[in-house]
C-alpha positions as a Python dict, from the first residue, in 0.01 Angstrom:
ca = {
    (1, 'M'): (0, 0, 0),
    (2, 'L'): (-2, 370, 153),
    (3, 'A'): (377, 315, 134),
    (4, 'D'): (323, 223, -210),
    (5, 'Q'): (175, 530, -236),
    (6, 'N'): (416, 771, -123),
    (7, 'I'): (688, 626, -295),
    (8, 'Y'): (571, 639, -587),
    (9, 'H'): (467, 1043, -573),
    (10, 'T'): (859, 1082, -439),
    (11, 'N'): (904, 927, -707),
    (12, 'R'): (729, 1118, -937),
    (13, 'R'): (805, 1441, -825),
    (14, 'R'): (1173, 1386, -769),
    (15, 'F'): (1155, 1282, -1167),
    (16, 'L'): (965, 1565, -1274),
    (17, 'S'): (1176, 1826, -1075),
    (18, 'Q'): (1495, 1662, -1226),
    (19, 'T'): (1394, 1606, -1554),
    (20, 'A'): (1154, 1856, -1685),
    (21, 'S'): (1375, 2175, -1685),
    (22, 'G'): (1557, 1910, -1899),
    (23, 'F'): (1270, 1836, -2112),
    (24, 'G'): (1138, 2218, -2169),
    (25, 'L'): (1547, 2244, -2232),
    (26, 'M'): (1472, 2074, -2585),
    (27, 'A'): (1136, 2124, -2642),
    (28, 'L'): (1188, 2426, -2634),
    (29, 'S'): (1492, 2415, -2882),
    (30, 'N'): (1198, 2201, -3116),
    (31, 'L'): (970, 2547, -3083),
    (32, 'L'): (1214, 2827, -3154),
    (33, 'G'): (1390, 2591, -3459),
    (34, 'N'): (1136, 2719, -3717),
    (35, 'S'): (959, 3041, -3582),
    (36, 'S'): (1053, 3267, -3947),
    (37, 'G'): (687, 3228, -4081),
    (38, 'H'): (807, 2995, -4361),
    (39, 'A'): (716, 2692, -4433),
    (40, 'A'): (874, 2395, -4277),
    (41, 'A'): (1122, 2174, -4559),
    (42, 'I'): (909, 1864, -4481),
    (43, 'P'): (546, 1977, -4379),
    (44, 'P'): (340, 1701, -4280),
    (45, 'S'): (188, 1523, -4520),
    (46, 'G'): (-149, 1480, -4431),
    (47, 'A'): (-347, 1149, -4367),
    (48, 'L'): (-363, 1132, -4699),
    (49, 'G'): (24, 1057, -4705),
    (50, 'G'): (3, 1256, -5008),
    (51, 'T'): (-288, 1361, -5313),
    (52, 'H'): (-465, 1120, -5528),
    (53, 'F'): (-380, 1259, -5851),
    (54, 'A'): (-163, 1557, -5925),
    (55, 'P'): (-321, 1892, -5792),
    (56, 'K'): (-361, 2214, -5953),
    (57, 'A'): (-466, 2419, -5682),
    (58, 'K'): (-297, 2411, -5340),
    (59, 'R'): (-447, 2625, -5137),
    (60, 'V'): (-829, 2790, -5145),
    (61, 'I'): (-991, 3138, -4994),
    (62, 'Y'): (-1387, 3118, -5034),
    (63, 'L'): (-1498, 3449, -5033),
    (64, 'F'): (-1841, 3373, -4860),
    (65, 'Q'): (-2085, 3616, -4918),
    (66, 'S'): (-2312, 3536, -4585),
    (67, 'G'): (-2684, 3565, -4612),
    (68, 'G'): (-2809, 3432, -4985),
    (69, 'P'): (-2682, 3747, -5284),
    (70, 'S'): (-2948, 3806, -5516),
    (71, 'H'): (-2792, 3648, -5837),
    (72, 'L'): (-3077, 3856, -6041),
    (73, 'D'): (-2968, 4160, -5898),
    (74, 'L'): (-2531, 4078, -5942),
    (75, 'F'): (-2466, 3830, -6278),
    (76, 'D'): (-2799, 3669, -6337),
    (77, 'Y'): (-2950, 3910, -6627),
    (78, 'K'): (-3313, 3850, -6711),
    (79, 'P'): (-3448, 4130, -6929),
    (80, 'T'): (-3833, 3967, -6875),
    (81, 'L'): (-3847, 4074, -6562),
    (82, 'V'): (-3866, 4403, -6639),
    (83, 'D'): (-4122, 4337, -6867),
    (84, 'Q'): (-4346, 4147, -6598),
    (85, 'H'): (-4225, 4380, -6272),
    (86, 'G'): (-4515, 4428, -6046),
    (87, 'K'): (-4744, 4111, -6243),
    (88, 'D'): (-4821, 3819, -6019),
    (89, 'M'): (-4542, 3533, -6087),
    (90, 'P'): (-4662, 3242, -6365),
    (91, 'A'): (-4831, 2939, -6203),
    (92, 'S'): (-4590, 2731, -6405),
    (93, 'V'): (-4304, 2887, -6317),
    (94, 'L'): (-4354, 2871, -5958),
    (95, 'G'): (-4449, 2505, -5964),
    (96, 'T'): (-4518, 2326, -5635),
    (97, 'Q'): (-4115, 2357, -5464),
    (98, 'R'): (-4096, 2443, -5151),
    (99, 'V'): (-4162, 2842, -5035),
    (100, 'S'): (-4063, 2997, -4688),
    (101, 'L'): (-4287, 3090, -4453),
    (102, 'M'): (-4215, 3421, -4510),
    (103, 'T'): (-4388, 3429, -4845),
    (104, 'R'): (-4595, 3113, -4834),
    (105, 'E'): (-4928, 3312, -4770),
    (106, 'K'): (-4904, 3568, -4980),
    (107, 'G'): (-4850, 3728, -5328),
    (108, 'R'): (-4612, 3699, -5519),
    (109, 'R'): (-4521, 3938, -5759),
    (110, 'T'): (-4266, 3991, -6042),
    (111, 'C'): (-3965, 4158, -5875),
    (112, 'A'): (-3694, 4343, -6174),
    (113, 'S'): (-3341, 4463, -6075),
    (114, 'P'): (-3358, 4796, -5993),
    (115, 'F'): (-2996, 4812, -6116),
    (116, 'K'): (-2896, 4796, -6483),
    (117, 'F'): (-2669, 4488, -6655),
    (118, 'A'): (-2388, 4506, -6961),
    (119, 'Q'): (-2166, 4246, -7053),
    (120, 'H'): (-1782, 4302, -7032),
    (121, 'G'): (-1444, 4133, -7146),
    (122, 'A'): (-1360, 3897, -7396),
    (123, 'S'): (-1632, 3627, -7284),
    (124, 'G'): (-1924, 3907, -7258),
    (125, 'A'): (-2006, 3849, -6891),
    (126, 'W'): (-2348, 4050, -6816),
    (127, 'V'): (-2251, 4163, -6489),
    (128, 'T'): (-2467, 4462, -6278),
    (129, 'E'): (-2318, 4825, -6259),
    (130, 'L'): (-2276, 4820, -5902),
    (131, 'M'): (-1991, 4562, -5897),
    (132, 'P'): (-1729, 4757, -6192),
    (133, 'H'): (-1418, 4593, -6088),
    (134, 'T'): (-1538, 4211, -6055),
    (135, 'A'): (-1641, 4365, -6445),
    (136, 'G'): (-1239, 4388, -6528),
    (137, 'V'): (-1175, 4066, -6437),
    (138, 'V'): (-1466, 3860, -6569),
    (139, 'D'): (-1219, 3703, -6861),
    (140, 'D'): (-1035, 3526, -6516),
    (141, 'L'): (-1365, 3419, -6358),
    (142, 'C'): (-1606, 3142, -6409),
    (143, 'F'): (-1982, 3180, -6353),
    (144, 'I'): (-2153, 2917, -6205),
    (145, 'K'): (-2498, 3003, -6257),
    (146, 'S'): (-2671, 2705, -6215),
    (147, 'L'): (-2600, 2601, -5851),
    (148, 'Q'): (-2866, 2386, -5661),
    (149, 'T'): (-2905, 2378, -5282),
    (150, 'E'): (-3136, 2196, -5014),
    (151, 'P'): (-3247, 2418, -4718),
    (152, 'I'): (-3455, 2732, -4747),
    (153, 'N'): (-3304, 2847, -4422),
    (154, 'H'): (-2989, 3021, -4290),
    (155, 'D'): (-2847, 2820, -4063),
    (156, 'P'): (-2898, 2487, -4239),
    (157, 'A'): (-2844, 2630, -4577),
    (158, 'V'): (-2476, 2746, -4505),
    (159, 'T'): (-2431, 2435, -4274),
    (160, 'F'): (-2508, 2239, -4603),
    (161, 'I'): (-2250, 2409, -4820),
    (162, 'Q'): (-1958, 2470, -4538),
    (163, 'T'): (-2056, 2042, -4443),
    (164, 'G'): (-2216, 1902, -4703),
    (165, 'R'): (-2537, 1833, -4444),
    (166, 'A'): (-2762, 2057, -4339),
    (167, 'I'): (-2760, 1934, -3954),
    (168, 'S'): (-2455, 2028, -3746),
    (169, 'G'): (-2157, 1861, -3646),
    (170, 'R'): (-2012, 1770, -3912),
    (171, 'P'): (-1628, 1853, -4027),
    (172, 'A'): (-1626, 2184, -4246),
    (173, 'F'): (-1416, 2134, -4622),
    (174, 'G'): (-1120, 2335, -4482),
    (175, 'S'): (-1148, 2068, -4189),
    (176, 'W'): (-1159, 1813, -4441),
    (177, 'M'): (-891, 1947, -4590),
    (178, 'H'): (-644, 2009, -4292),
    (179, 'Y'): (-690, 1644, -4229),
    (180, 'G'): (-611, 1507, -4594),
    (181, 'L'): (-327, 1730, -4663),
    (182, 'G'): (-178, 1852, -4360),
    (183, 'N'): (-50, 2159, -4267),
    (184, 'A'): (192, 2326, -4536),
    (185, 'S'): (277, 2593, -4260),
    (186, 'Q'): (492, 2501, -3944),
    (187, 'N'): (441, 2828, -3789),
    (188, 'L'): (51, 2965, -3936),
    (189, 'P'): (-287, 2760, -3895),
    (190, 'A'): (-360, 2499, -4189),
    (191, 'Y'): (-738, 2666, -4215),
    (192, 'V'): (-767, 3049, -4091),
    (193, 'V'): (-1135, 3198, -4065),
    (194, 'M'): (-1197, 3607, -4104),
    (195, 'I'): (-1570, 3752, -4040),
    (196, 'S'): (-1668, 4091, -4133),
    (197, 'G'): (-2016, 4280, -4233),
    (198, 'N'): (-2292, 4340, -4018),
    (199, 'A'): (-2639, 4115, -3997),
    (200, 'D'): (-2895, 3946, -3818),
    (201, 'Q'): (-2750, 3647, -3899),
    (202, 'P'): (-2517, 3534, -3685),
    (203, 'I'): (-2168, 3369, -3797),
    (204, 'L'): (-2142, 3041, -3570),
    (205, 'S'): (-1822, 2847, -3492),
    (206, 'R'): (-1938, 2536, -3645),
    (207, 'Y'): (-1997, 2632, -3980),
    (208, 'Y'): (-1583, 2668, -3947),
    (209, 'H'): (-1597, 2317, -3647),
    (210, 'N'): (-1388, 2008, -3715),
    (211, 'G'): (-1732, 1783, -3686),
    (212, 'F'): (-1603, 1400, -3624),
    (213, 'L'): (-1266, 1476, -3679),
    (214, 'P'): (-949, 1546, -3402),
    (215, 'S'): (-998, 1931, -3299),
    (216, 'R'): (-691, 2014, -3469),
    (217, 'Y'): (-824, 2001, -3757),
    (218, 'Q'): (-1078, 2250, -3648),
    (219, 'G'): (-1060, 2589, -3797),
    (220, 'V'): (-893, 2910, -3676),
    (221, 'Q'): (-1050, 3216, -3644),
    (222, 'F'): (-836, 3526, -3724),
    (223, 'Q'): (-1019, 3862, -3518),
    (224, 'S'): (-1066, 4156, -3603),
    (225, 'V'): (-1042, 4346, -3260),
    (226, 'G'): (-719, 4286, -2998),
    (227, 'D'): (-506, 3999, -3076),
    (228, 'P'): (-569, 3835, -3392),
    (229, 'V'): (-602, 3524, -3223),
    (230, 'L'): (-741, 3511, -2856),
    (231, 'F'): (-439, 3469, -2581),
    (232, 'L'): (-169, 3564, -2838),
    (233, 'S'): (-1, 3786, -2591),
    (234, 'N'): (205, 3735, -2365),
    (235, 'P'): (58, 3740, -1974),
    (236, 'T'): (196, 4027, -1777),
    (237, 'G'): (590, 3994, -1674),
    (238, 'I'): (609, 3676, -1902),
    (239, 'D'): (872, 3699, -2212),
    (240, 'H'): (859, 3503, -2525),
    (241, 'G'): (1110, 3274, -2377),
    (242, 'N'): (937, 3199, -2069),
    (243, 'R'): (685, 3154, -2216),
    (244, 'G'): (817, 2839, -2461),
    (245, 'R'): (967, 2708, -2151),
    (246, 'I'): (646, 2638, -1947),
    (247, 'I'): (497, 2521, -2301),
    (248, 'S'): (752, 2251, -2334),
    (249, 'T'): (730, 2140, -1962),
    (250, 'I'): (370, 2182, -2035),
    (251, 'N'): (382, 1904, -2363),
    (252, 'Q'): (633, 1672, -2195),
    (253, 'L'): (360, 1596, -1937),
    (254, 'N'): (88, 1603, -2172),
    (255, 'S'): (299, 1374, -2419),
    (256, 'I'): (324, 1121, -2104),
    (257, 'Q'): (35, 1115, -1970),
    (258, 'H'): (-118, 1044, -2405),
    (259, 'E'): (148, 773, -2385),
    (260, 'Q'): (-85, 654, -2103),
    (261, 'S'): (-375, 707, -2211),
    (262, 'G'): (-374, 724, -2639),
    (263, 'D'): (-594, 993, -2627),
    (264, 'P'): (-550, 1186, -2964),
    (265, 'E'): (-734, 1534, -2810),
    (266, 'I'): (-368, 1541, -2595),
    (267, 'E'): (-197, 1519, -2922),
    (268, 'A'): (-431, 1777, -3048),
    (269, 'R'): (-321, 2020, -2747),
    (270, 'I'): (48, 1993, -2789),
    (271, 'D'): (30, 2081, -3189),
    (272, 'S'): (-236, 2356, -3055),
    (273, 'F'): (31, 2474, -2771),
    (274, 'E'): (327, 2460, -3003),
    (275, 'L'): (137, 2664, -3280),
    (276, 'A'): (62, 2933, -3046),
    (277, 'Y'): (430, 3015, -2926),
    (278, 'R'): (531, 2965, -3305),
    (279, 'M'): (249, 3252, -3434),
    (280, 'Q'): (345, 3521, -3156),
    (281, 'T'): (635, 3575, -3399),
    (282, 'S'): (481, 3490, -3720),
    (283, 'V'): (142, 3671, -3645),
    (284, 'P'): (292, 3980, -3615),
    (285, 'D'): (470, 4025, -3894),
    (286, 'L'): (170, 3856, -4103),
    (287, 'M'): (-45, 4151, -3979),
    (288, 'N'): (182, 4454, -4070),
    (289, 'L'): (87, 4633, -4359),
    (290, 'K'): (413, 4881, -4424),
    (291, 'S'): (591, 4635, -4625),
    (292, 'E'): (318, 4665, -4907),
    (293, 'P'): (349, 4897, -5192),
    (294, 'K'): (127, 5204, -5199),
    (295, 'E'): (-16, 5108, -5517),
    (296, 'V'): (-129, 4772, -5367),
    (297, 'L'): (-310, 4871, -5123),
    (298, 'D'): (-491, 5155, -5336),
    (299, 'M'): (-602, 4823, -5528),
    (300, 'Y'): (-780, 4695, -5235),
    (301, 'G'): (-1014, 4989, -5197),
    (302, 'P'): (-987, 5296, -4895),
    (303, 'E'): (-1072, 4986, -4652),
    (304, 'V'): (-780, 4856, -4655),
    (305, 'T'): (-595, 4946, -4325),
    (306, 'K'): (-871, 4979, -4135),
    (307, 'P'): (-914, 4562, -3967),
    (308, 'G'): (-1190, 4407, -3982),
    (309, 'S'): (-1290, 4504, -4339),
    (310, 'F'): (-1385, 4303, -4592),
    (311, 'A'): (-1092, 4450, -4817),
    (312, 'Y'): (-826, 4442, -4549),
    (313, 'Q'): (-932, 4034, -4496),
    (314, 'C'): (-873, 4016, -4840),
    (315, 'L'): (-562, 4152, -4885),
    (316, 'M'): (-482, 3916, -4530),
    (317, 'A'): (-548, 3662, -4713),
    (318, 'R'): (-329, 3679, -4989),
    (319, 'K'): (-84, 3715, -4728),
    (320, 'L'): (-187, 3399, -4578),
    (321, 'A'): (-194, 3226, -4900),
    (322, 'E'): (173, 3344, -4954),
    (323, 'R'): (249, 3185, -4611),
    (324, 'D'): (127, 2853, -4714),
    (325, 'V'): (-232, 2822, -4536),
    (326, 'R'): (-423, 2560, -4732),
    (327, 'F'): (-739, 2692, -4657),
    (328, 'V'): (-881, 3062, -4607),
    (329, 'Q'): (-1236, 3135, -4561),
    (330, 'I'): (-1363, 3487, -4516),
    (331, 'F'): (-1736, 3512, -4370),
    (332, 'H'): (-1927, 3841, -4541),
    (333, 'A'): (-2235, 3881, -4386),
    (334, 'G'): (-2493, 4127, -4481),
    (335, 'W'): (-2658, 4029, -4782),
    (336, 'D'): (-2972, 3918, -4667),
    (337, 'H'): (-3232, 4149, -4811),
    (338, 'H'): (-3598, 4056, -4758),
    (339, 'G'): (-3609, 4454, -4764),
    (340, 'D'): (-3424, 4758, -4874),
    (341, 'L'): (-3281, 4568, -5121),
    (342, 'K'): (-3166, 4846, -5362),
    (343, 'G'): (-3019, 5010, -5057),
    (344, 'G'): (-2848, 4753, -4901),
    (345, 'M'): (-2754, 4544, -5216),
    (346, 'I'): (-2520, 4910, -5286),
    (347, 'R'): (-2405, 4871, -4985),
    (348, 'Q'): (-2249, 4486, -4961),
    (349, 'C'): (-2140, 4575, -5330),
    (350, 'Q'): (-1953, 4905, -5207),
    (351, 'A'): (-1794, 4655, -4930),
    (352, 'S'): (-1720, 4309, -5136),
    (353, 'D'): (-1682, 4481, -5509),
    (354, 'Q'): (-1256, 4613, -5558),
    (355, 'P'): (-1134, 4371, -5301),
    (356, 'S'): (-1251, 4072, -5397),
    (357, 'A'): (-1139, 4203, -5759),
    (358, 'A'): (-811, 4313, -5649),
    (359, 'L'): (-750, 3979, -5440),
    (360, 'I'): (-773, 3805, -5817),
    (361, 'K'): (-598, 4091, -5998),
    (362, 'D'): (-310, 4084, -5670),
    (363, 'L'): (-279, 3676, -5674),
    (364, 'K'): (-192, 3680, -6103),
    (365, 'M'): (94, 3954, -6049),
    (366, 'R'): (259, 3686, -5813),
    (367, 'G'): (226, 3422, -6005),
    (368, 'M'): (-28, 3329, -5747),
    (369, 'L'): (-331, 3290, -5912),
    (370, 'D'): (-268, 2930, -6055),
    (371, 'D'): (-244, 2727, -5782),
    (372, 'T'): (-464, 2914, -5560),
    (373, 'L'): (-868, 2846, -5611),
    (374, 'V'): (-1063, 3147, -5513),
    (375, 'V'): (-1435, 3079, -5481),
    (376, 'W'): (-1714, 3376, -5415),
    (377, 'G'): (-2084, 3335, -5316),
    (378, 'G'): (-2306, 3268, -5075),
    (379, 'E'): (-2575, 2985, -4928),
    (380, 'F'): (-2841, 3020, -5161),
    (381, 'G'): (-2941, 3287, -5402),
    (382, 'R'): (-3324, 3497, -5426),
    (383, 'T'): (-3688, 3494, -5549),
    (384, 'A'): (-3778, 3685, -5859),
    (385, 'Y'): (-4073, 3774, -5689),
    (386, 'S'): (-4063, 4014, -5385),
    (387, 'Q'): (-4108, 3933, -5060),
    (388, 'G'): (-4280, 4330, -4983),
    (389, 'D'): (-4611, 4490, -5159),
    (390, 'D'): (-4298, 4773, -5230),
    (391, 'L'): (-4140, 4545, -5460),
    (392, 'N'): (-3785, 4609, -5281),
    (393, 'G'): (-3712, 4279, -5125),
    (394, 'R'): (-3643, 3935, -5199),
    (395, 'D'): (-3737, 3596, -5011),
    (396, 'H'): (-3490, 3265, -4987),
    (397, 'H'): (-3421, 3087, -5305),
    (398, 'P'): (-3238, 2765, -5312),
    (399, 'R'): (-3303, 2619, -5619),
    (400, 'C'): (-3075, 2800, -5820),
    (401, 'Y'): (-2797, 3078, -5780),
    (402, 'S'): (-2456, 3197, -5930),
    (403, 'I'): (-2127, 3208, -5757),
    (404, 'W'): (-1811, 3222, -5985),
    (405, 'M'): (-1479, 3082, -5919),
    (406, 'A'): (-1098, 3142, -6007),
    (407, 'G'): (-736, 3005, -5993),
    (408, 'G'): (-630, 2702, -5917),
    (409, 'G'): (-714, 2510, -6235),
    (410, 'I'): (-1092, 2639, -6340),
    (411, 'R'): (-1110, 2809, -6766),
    (412, 'G'): (-1147, 3146, -6680),
    (413, 'G'): (-1421, 3365, -6900),
    (414, 'L'): (-1665, 3082, -6878),
    (415, 'S'): (-1993, 3108, -6739),
    (416, 'I'): (-2232, 2753, -6770),
    (417, 'G'): (-2495, 2661, -6689),
    (418, 'A'): (-2874, 2904, -6768),
    (419, 'T'): (-3164, 2983, -6538),
    (420, 'D'): (-3576, 3017, -6691),
    (421, 'D'): (-3631, 3369, -6818),
    (422, 'F'): (-3746, 3410, -6451),
    (423, 'G'): (-3449, 3331, -6277),
    (424, 'Y'): (-3607, 3103, -6051),
    (425, 'N'): (-3589, 2719, -6165),
    (426, 'I'): (-3253, 2613, -6379),
    (427, 'A'): (-3291, 2541, -6780),
    (428, 'D'): (-2977, 2371, -6830),
    (429, 'N'): (-2738, 2132, -6629),
    (430, 'V'): (-2803, 2152, -6259),
    (431, 'I'): (-2489, 2130, -6037),
    (432, 'H'): (-2566, 2088, -5661),
    (433, 'V'): (-2345, 2154, -5369),
    (434, 'R'): (-2198, 1789, -5346),
    (435, 'D'): (-2068, 1876, -5715),
    (436, 'L'): (-1912, 2157, -5616),
    (437, 'H'): (-1708, 1980, -5289),
    (438, 'A'): (-1658, 1692, -5512),
    (439, 'T'): (-1461, 1934, -5775),
    (440, 'M'): (-1292, 2177, -5497),
    (441, 'L'): (-1174, 1883, -5364),
    (442, 'Q'): (-1063, 1715, -5725),
    (443, 'L'): (-859, 2071, -5787),
    (444, 'L'): (-657, 1966, -5486),
    (445, 'G'): (-585, 1605, -5587),
    (446, 'I'): (-836, 1474, -5400),
    (447, 'D'): (-1040, 1209, -5517),
    (448, 'H'): (-1365, 1232, -5347),
    (449, 'E'): (-1547, 857, -5355),
    (450, 'R'): (-1208, 764, -5165),
    (451, 'F'): (-1118, 1090, -4933),
    (452, 'T'): (-1296, 899, -4554),
    (453, 'F'): (-1325, 882, -4221),
    (454, 'K'): (-1446, 607, -3986),
    (455, 'N'): (-1704, 727, -3809),
    (456, 'Q'): (-1930, 476, -3571),
    (457, 'G'): (-1869, 228, -3758),
    (458, 'L'): (-1874, 388, -4145),
    (459, 'D'): (-1660, 563, -4394),
    (460, 'D'): (-1759, 879, -4453),
    (461, 'K'): (-1678, 1151, -4600),
    (462, 'L'): (-1778, 1509, -4753),
    (463, 'T'): (-1977, 1443, -5053),
    (464, 'G'): (-2229, 1169, -4875),
    (465, 'V'): (-2332, 852, -4982),
    (466, 'E'): (-2542, 1035, -5226),
    (467, 'H'): (-2366, 1071, -5611),
    (468, 'A'): (-2198, 1442, -5673),
    (469, 'R'): (-2018, 1427, -6003),
    (470, 'I'): (-1667, 1658, -6134),
    (471, 'I'): (-1773, 1943, -6319),
    (472, 'Q'): (-1557, 1866, -6555),
    (473, 'E'): (-1669, 2169, -6805),
    (474, 'I'): (-1478, 2405, -6545),
    (475, 'L'): (-1208, 2252, -6535),
    (476, 'A'): (-904, 2409, -6732),
}
């Protein structure tokens, strides 16, 4: 038995010593074969092998405003709140719906917005004075003013709008999209995440996790400091060619192991090593702003050259979209205004308004808005009553809130849904988060009912087993 083991190890060492270099050179040739930063001629088509029907959007840019932006101070103008400011909210309006522990045992006094509103564009959309740049592009936007979610606290609410469920462990929308459609870019991830802003509520990596899907569909975070992607730079003493040969040899060994075990995580590891190698040449070009005209940089605002700022990331989102990245998500934190509502809203709008509008204009100028779906919004809205005695703060409100969408098959210059006079209940056209997900998939050419993954013996899907409808009114 010992002799047999020695023969095995000797043969294995001889095999690896004689073939690893050859395998490495062949694989290195493949790695180097498409490092130009452009998509491959025949990109992988994903699990679906195509789409269910002709897509209107090829990619998604999701400007996620984390913390719960107040719809009542942004897009849902309610003059009744001015008349009722400081008075107790009517019991008929409050009803029996759930409220958070922060205001459950306290009086609920009506709180008017401290900001002025005006109508803009041919569509006459109402927009706060804090967002003059957004006001300038309202005819390209579709406002949904009757979105409804279920969780009342941040973590489950963010998890819900990201994954379709309030509990962790499920794939994010970007992971579903990558799984179904594949990666159209050979040199960048299909699903890129960036984080900006400052807040007490952290942005957790499981908000962009692959869940029960294979790990290759995990979102890849681009850092704001140092290497955009962790460990992208070569260690001291290793150049690009040496790293390529190392990765090629490692991946050949991983391939042998995969043939023996069939473990899909080994395939994911091979993919990640190869993509990381190609990103060494594609990412520096991506992050270089020298080729951007001054008028484009000026359009995004004064912070556009500051890595980590929302303006910088919006420009990066456009550059990533140009390079065929399928799903780009920016988490912009800081919208949780239980107190200092006025100061907090001013700061957040100053950071978000100009870059968001610039992204729409930039995509439109380049002919990319038609097939790029842009979404702006948070995890829930805010209450019509004040959380503090100073009438300068709002609590969480999942019952109704506003978001906007643009491009990618969306009708611009439209506002749908309505809330009551207090902006507290939906008066017309309830749109659930599941409806939003189903509609986004529809725009990407995917039938949400047929888009499944076998999980623990069940055909699981993003929209779950509950009813979800396509929001036909917003489709161009």
